[in-house]
C-alpha positions in Angstrom: -4.2 -11.7 -40.8 -5.7 -15.1 -40.3 -5.8 -17.0 -37.0 -3.2 -19.4 -38.3 -1.0 -16.4 -39.3 -1.4 -14.9 -35.8 -0.8 -18.3 -34.3 2.5 -18.4 -36.3 3.3 -14.9 -34.9 2.8 -16.1 -31.3 4.8 -19.3 -31.9 7.6 -17.2 -33.5 7.5 -14.8 -30.6 7.8 -17.7 -28.2 10.9 -18.9 -30.1 12.5 -15.5 -29.9 11.9 -14.0 -33.3 12.3 -10.2 -33.0 10.4 -9.5 -36.3 7.4 -11.4 -35.0 7.3 -9.1 -32.0 7.3 -6.1 -34.3 4.5 -7.7 -36.4 2.5 -8.4 -33.3 2.9 -4.8 -32.1 1.8 -3.6 -35.5 -1.2 -5.9 -35.5 -2.4 -5.5 -32.0 -0.8 -2.2 -30.9 -4.0 -0.2 -31.5 -6.0 -2.6 -29.3 -3.5 -2.4 -26.5 -3.2 1.4 -26.7 -7.0 1.8 -26.6 -7.3 -0.4 -23.6 -4.5 1.3 -21.8 -6.0 4.8 -22.5 -9.3 3.6 -21.0 -7.6 2.6 -17.7 -5.1 5.5 -17.5 -5.9 9.2 -17.7 -2.3 10.3 -18.0 -0.7 9.6 -21.4 2.6 8.7 -19.7 0.9 6.1 -17.5 -0.9 4.6 -20.6 2.5 4.4 -22.4 4.1 2.6 -19.5 1.1 0.2 -19.4 1.4 -0.5 -23.1 5.1 -1.4 -22.7 4.3 -3.7 -19.8 1.5 -5.4 -21.8 3.8 -5.9 -24.8 6.5 -7.4 -22.6 3.9 -9.6 -20.9 2.6 -10.7 -24.3 6.1 -11.5 -25.4 6.6 -13.7 -22.3 3.1 -15.3 -22.6 3.1 -15.9 -26.4 4.0 -19.6 -26.0 0.7 -20.2 -24.0 -1.5 -19.1 -26.9 -4.1 -21.7 -27.7 -6.3 -21.0 -30.7 -8.9 -23.5 -29.3 -9.4 -21.4 -26.2 -9.3 -17.8 -27.5 -9.1 -15.7 -30.6 -5.8 -13.8 -31.1 -7.5 -10.5 -30.2 -9.1 -12.2 -27.2 -5.7 -13.5 -26.1 -4.1 -10.1 -26.4 -7.1 -8.4 -24.7 -6.9 -10.9 -21.8 -3.2 -10.3 -21.2 -3.8 -6.5 -21.4 -6.7 -6.7 -19.0 -4.7 -8.7 -16.5 -1.8 -6.3 -16.6 -4.1 -3.3 -16.4 -5.9 -4.7 -13.4 -2.5 -5.5 -11.7 -1.5 -1.9 -12.3 -4.8 -0.5 -10.9 -4.4 -2.6 -7.8 -0.8 -1.5 -7.3 -1.9 2.1 -7.7 -4.7 1.5 -5.1 -2.2 0.2 -2.6 0.4 3.0 -3.1 0.0 5.8 -0.6 -1.0 9.1 -2.1 2.1 11.3 -2.1 1.4 14.9 -1.0 4.1 17.5 -1.6 5.3 19.8 1.1 4.4 23.4 0.5 7.2 25.5 -1.1 7.7 27.4 2.1 8.0 24.3 4.3 11.0 24.3 6.6 11.9 21.1 8.5 12.3 21.4 12.2 15.9 22.5 13.1 15.7 20.6 16.4 18.1 17.7 16.6 17.9 15.4 19.6 21.1 14.0 21.0 21.5 10.6 22.5 21.4 11.9 26.1 18.1 13.7 25.4 16.6 10.5 23.9 17.6 8.6 27.1 16.1 11.3 29.3 12.8 11.2 27.3 12.8 7.4 27.5 13.3 7.5 31.3 10.5 10.1 31.6 8.2 7.8 29.6 9.1 4.8 31.8 8.3 6.9 35.0 5.0 8.0 33.6 4.1 4.4 32.6 4.9 3.2 36.1 2.4 5.7 37.5 -0.5 4.3 35.5 -2.7 1.5 36.7 -1.6 -1.9 35.5 -4.7 -2.2 33.2 -4.1 1.2 31.7 -0.4 0.5 31.1 -1.1 -2.9 29.5 -3.8 -1.6 27.2 -1.7 1.4 26.2 1.2 -0.9 25.4 -1.0 -3.1 23.4 -2.6 -0.3 21.4 0.4 2.0 21.0 3.4 -0.3 21.0 1.9 -3.4 19.5 -0.4 -1.6 17.1 -3.5 -3.5 18.1 -7.0 -2.2 17.7 -9.3 -1.7 20.6 -11.3 -4.7 19.4 -8.2 -6.9 19.3 -7.3 -5.8 22.9 -10.8 -6.6 24.1 -10.6 -10.1 22.6 -7.1 -10.8 24.0 -7.8 -9.5 27.5 -11.4 -10.8 27.6 -12.5 -7.2 28.5 -15.6 -5.4 27.3 -14.8 -3.1 24.4 -16.1 0.0 26.2 -13.9 -0.8 29.2 -10.8 -1.1 26.9 -11.6 2.3 25.3 -12.0 3.9 28.7 -8.7 2.5 30.0 -6.9 3.7 26.9 -8.5 7.1 27.1 -7.9 7.6 30.8 -4.4 6.2 30.5 -3.5 8.7 27.7 -5.0 11.6 29.7 -3.2 10.6 32.8 0.1 10.2 30.9 -0.3 13.6 29.3 -1.0 15.2 32.7 2.0 13.5 34.3 4.3 14.7 31.4 3.1 18.2 31.9 1.0 18.3 28.7 -2.2 18.9 30.8 -2.6 20.6 34.1 -1.4 18.8 37.3 -4.9 18.8 38.7 -6.1 16.9 35.6 -4.0 13.9 36.7 -5.7 13.8 40.1 -9.2 14.0 38.5 -8.4 11.1 36.2 -7.2 8.6 38.8 
């Protein structure tokens, strides 16, 4: 097919001609499938990618400019962009790990009164910490800040922040009965 014939296909696709889409798939389907197979090991993923590329090609057909790219180059560019988008999306998606077949979720259910009791216990423990330990634990655990961010915000050396967080956690565990009672005295 000549460049002008392909250009006609792209302009026909842009105007909504269904037969032109079929002709385009026939002409460039092998190229698109080959690229998709290179990027996706799983055949089902490659098929999904091909469909997305064809849809993107259909949407972008009106932008084809023979002065800027050959027809194959235009199709390859759209395919490459879509495949890169899919790869980035896969990279951001958390890896899903299945539970073992014998996994049993905890049967423990916590009622509202027990949640209130636990919250009160946590407040009492926080009140027992030094103000610096309490603030740094709140910043790291509740606000999700890194030790470096806490150090910058509080104008405290990084090592001191880490020490306050560590000692605060150890003291909180001791006060909640996770560690021995004597450990709380040693940490103060």
